[in-house]
KOLBA-926527 format. One line per field, with one value per residue: y, x, z of N, C-alpha, C in turn; residue number from 1. Coordinates in Angstrom, 2 decimals. Last residue first. Layout:
<recs>
npy: (Y  ...)
npx: (X  ...)
npz: (Z  ...)
capy: (Y  ...)
capx: (X  ...)
capz: (Z  ...)
cpy: (Y  ...)
cpx: (X  ...)
cpz: (Z  ...)
n: (NUM  ...)
</recs>
This chain:
<recs>
npy: (42.66  40.53  38.01  34.79  33.20  30.14  27.22  24.57  22.17  22.32  22.31  19.82  18.17  18.91  18.15  15.41  14.68  15.44  13.65  11.19  11.42  11.56  9.09  7.47  8.28  7.34  4.57  4.09  4.76  2.72  0.32  0.74  0.85  -1.64  -3.31  -2.31  -3.54  -6.15  -6.45  -8.64  -12.07  -14.17  -14.86  -16.35  -18.98  -20.10  -19.19  -17.60  -16.92  -19.24  -17.97  -16.12  -14.00  -15.14  -14.98  -12.25  -10.82  -12.54  -13.75  -11.41  -10.62  -12.87  -12.77  -10.26  -10.70  -12.71  -11.31  -9.30  -10.85  -11.98  -9.63  -8.75  -10.92  -10.82  -8.30  -8.88  -10.86  -9.44  -7.56  -9.28  -10.32  -8.07  -8.22  -6.48)
npx: (26.87  24.13  23.51  22.26  19.47  19.73  18.64  16.46  16.04  13.65  11.82  12.28  11.55  8.83  7.80  8.28  6.59  4.09  3.92  3.95  1.61  -0.30  0.05  -0.81  -3.48  -4.41  -4.02  -5.81  -8.23  -8.23  -8.23  -10.81  -12.82  -12.90  -13.57  -15.77  -17.84  -18.09  -17.50  -14.74  -14.67  -15.53  -18.09  -17.96  -17.81  -20.32  -22.73  -24.59  -23.66  -21.57  -18.92  -18.10  -17.03  -14.55  -12.49  -11.73  -11.78  -10.89  -8.62  -7.07  -6.78  -5.35  -3.01  -1.99  -1.51  0.44  2.47  3.05  3.99  6.27  7.76  8.13  9.58  11.91  12.88  13.36  15.32  17.35  17.99  18.93  21.20  22.27  23.71  26.42)
npz: (-4.36  -4.08  -1.75  -2.43  -0.96  0.81  -0.95  -0.64  0.57  1.96  -0.18  -1.32  0.82  1.09  -1.44  -1.44  0.73  -0.26  -2.46  -1.11  0.41  -1.69  -2.95  -0.78  -0.57  -3.04  -2.67  -0.56  -1.83  -3.78  -2.26  -0.87  -2.90  -4.11  -2.09  -0.83  -2.16  -1.15  2.41  3.41  4.38  5.90  5.18  2.90  3.61  3.84  1.31  0.20  -2.30  -3.98  -5.91  -7.70  -6.25  -5.21  -7.17  -7.54  -5.08  -3.04  -4.12  -4.35  -1.69  -0.66  -2.26  -1.51  1.22  1.03  -0.33  1.56  3.72  2.52  2.04  4.70  5.77  4.20  5.07  7.76  7.44  6.12  8.06  10.07  8.90  6.25  3.04  1.75)
capy: (43.97  41.08  39.42  35.66  33.91  31.57  27.94  25.94  22.29  22.27  23.44  21.03  18.11  19.12  19.53  16.25  14.41  16.10  15.10  11.50  11.32  12.64  10.32  7.35  8.52  8.78  5.28  3.81  5.54  4.14  0.67  0.61  1.99  -0.48  -3.77  -1.97  -2.11  -5.94  -6.25  -7.41  -11.01  -13.77  -14.19  -14.92  -18.28  -19.58  -20.01  -18.19  -15.90  -18.90  -18.82  -17.37  -13.80  -15.01  -16.26  -13.17  -10.20  -11.63  -14.56  -12.20  -9.73  -12.47  -13.95  -10.53  -9.66  -12.97  -12.51  -8.95  -10.01  -12.84  -10.47  -7.90  -10.54  -11.99  -8.53  -7.83  -11.17  -10.59  -7.12  -8.44  -11.23  -8.67  -8.04  -7.74)
capx: (27.33  25.16  23.30  23.40  20.03  19.44  19.69  16.63  17.22  14.89  11.86  12.49  12.92  9.77  7.69  8.93  8.03  4.62  3.88  5.01  2.90  -0.18  0.34  0.54  -2.56  -4.44  -3.31  -4.38  -7.78  -8.27  -7.07  -9.54  -12.57  -12.52  -12.53  -14.47  -17.59  -17.35  -18.38  -15.53  -14.35  -14.14  -17.91  -18.24  -16.55  -19.69  -21.61  -24.93  -23.58  -22.90  -19.35  -18.60  -18.29  -15.75  -13.12  -11.86  -12.27  -12.01  -9.79  -7.42  -7.47  -6.64  -3.89  -2.33  -2.46  -0.83  1.86  2.56  2.79  5.19  7.35  7.43  8.29  11.04  12.52  12.40  14.07  16.71  17.51  17.74  20.09  22.35  22.52  25.97)
capz: (-3.87  -4.94  -2.12  -2.10  -2.11  0.81  -0.24  -1.12  -0.29  2.73  0.74  -2.11  0.29  2.20  -0.98  -2.45  0.77  0.94  -2.65  -2.08  1.09  -0.72  -3.69  -1.31  0.54  -2.76  -3.74  -0.38  -0.67  -4.18  -3.11  -0.15  -2.02  -4.91  -3.01  -0.28  -2.41  -2.40  1.25  3.50  3.44  6.06  6.47  2.75  3.32  5.04  1.76  1.49  -1.24  -3.50  -4.79  -8.24  -6.98  -4.38  -6.85  -8.67  -6.32  -2.79  -3.75  -5.53  -2.62  -0.09  -2.28  -2.91  0.80  1.73  -0.93  0.23  3.88  3.00  0.92  3.73  6.33  4.15  3.66  7.41  8.14  5.46  6.75  10.31  9.22  7.59  3.87  2.28)
cpy: (44.76  42.44  39.90  37.08  34.81  32.27  29.41  26.64  23.69  22.47  23.48  22.24  19.37  19.11  19.81  17.71  15.31  15.90  15.86  13.01  11.62  12.60  11.51  8.60  8.43  9.12  6.78  4.55  5.33  5.01  2.14  0.90  1.90  0.66  -2.64  -2.43  -1.70  -4.47  -5.83  -7.35  -9.82  -12.60  -13.64  -14.16  -16.77  -18.78  -19.32  -19.03  -16.44  -17.95  -18.32  -18.35  -15.09  -14.75  -16.08  -14.39  -11.23  -11.14  -13.70  -13.09  -10.49  -11.64  -13.62  -11.72  -9.88  -11.96  -12.83  -10.13  -9.65  -12.06  -11.37  -8.71  -9.70  -11.68  -9.73  -8.02  -10.15  -10.94  -8.26  -7.98  -10.45  -9.58  -8.75  -7.49)
cpx: (27.99  25.57  24.46  23.11  21.17  20.16  19.32  17.68  17.43  16.13  13.17  12.63  13.22  11.21  8.70  8.91  8.77  6.12  4.44  5.07  4.05  1.19  0.50  0.94  -1.11  -3.52  -3.28  -3.56  -6.29  -7.77  -7.06  -8.33  -11.18  -12.10  -12.07  -13.32  -16.21  -17.06  -17.58  -16.51  -15.27  -13.74  -16.51  -18.08  -16.76  -18.42  -20.89  -23.79  -23.95  -22.82  -20.70  -19.07  -18.90  -17.04  -14.47  -12.70  -12.57  -12.62  -11.04  -8.63  -7.91  -7.43  -5.28  -3.29  -2.91  -1.89  0.51  1.88  2.20  3.89  6.19  6.94  7.47  9.65  11.60  11.95  12.99  15.39  16.78  17.14  18.81  21.15  22.70  24.80)
cpz: (-4.93  -4.42  -2.98  -2.57  -1.65  -0.35  -0.23  -0.26  -0.83  1.85  1.52  -1.20  -0.52  1.70  0.13  -2.01  -0.22  1.03  -1.47  -2.31  0.15  -0.04  -2.76  -2.09  0.09  -1.60  -3.50  -1.44  -0.44  -3.04  -3.55  -1.05  -1.37  -3.99  -3.92  -1.17  -1.92  -2.70  0.02  2.32  3.68  5.17  6.64  4.07  3.20  4.77  2.93  2.06  0.13  -2.30  -4.29  -7.16  -7.53  -5.16  -6.15  -8.33  -7.41  -4.10  -3.63  -5.25  -3.87  -1.09  -1.76  -3.01  -0.64  1.31  -0.28  -0.46  2.52  3.17  1.33  2.53  5.36  4.68  3.50  5.96  7.80  6.11  6.04  8.99  9.47  7.81  5.21  3.24)
n: (84  83  82  81  80  79  78  77  76  75  74  73  72  71  70  69  68  67  66  65  64  63  62  61  60  59  58  57  56  55  54  53  52  51  50  49  48  47  46  45  44  43  42  41  40  39  38  37  36  35  34  33  32  31  30  29  28  27  26  25  24  23  22  21  20  19  18  17  16  15  14  13  12  11  10  9  8  7  6  5  4  3  2  1)
</recs>
């Protein structure tokens, strides 16, 4: 059974994800069709970052996954028993 804290954290994560998805979708799909002199362009980064930010985030994710696997593997190794 989920506690109230778990539900609040889950709701916050879902709300953040939806907001990020909406922002990125507007930035990539809608903004190119709006005149570049329009005031809405002030709220978005330059279009080059639309590729750079996800690539960097993906590389960091792969790095953290690799480090996690390395640490778990390193800690799970048991000392070898000596045969007598």
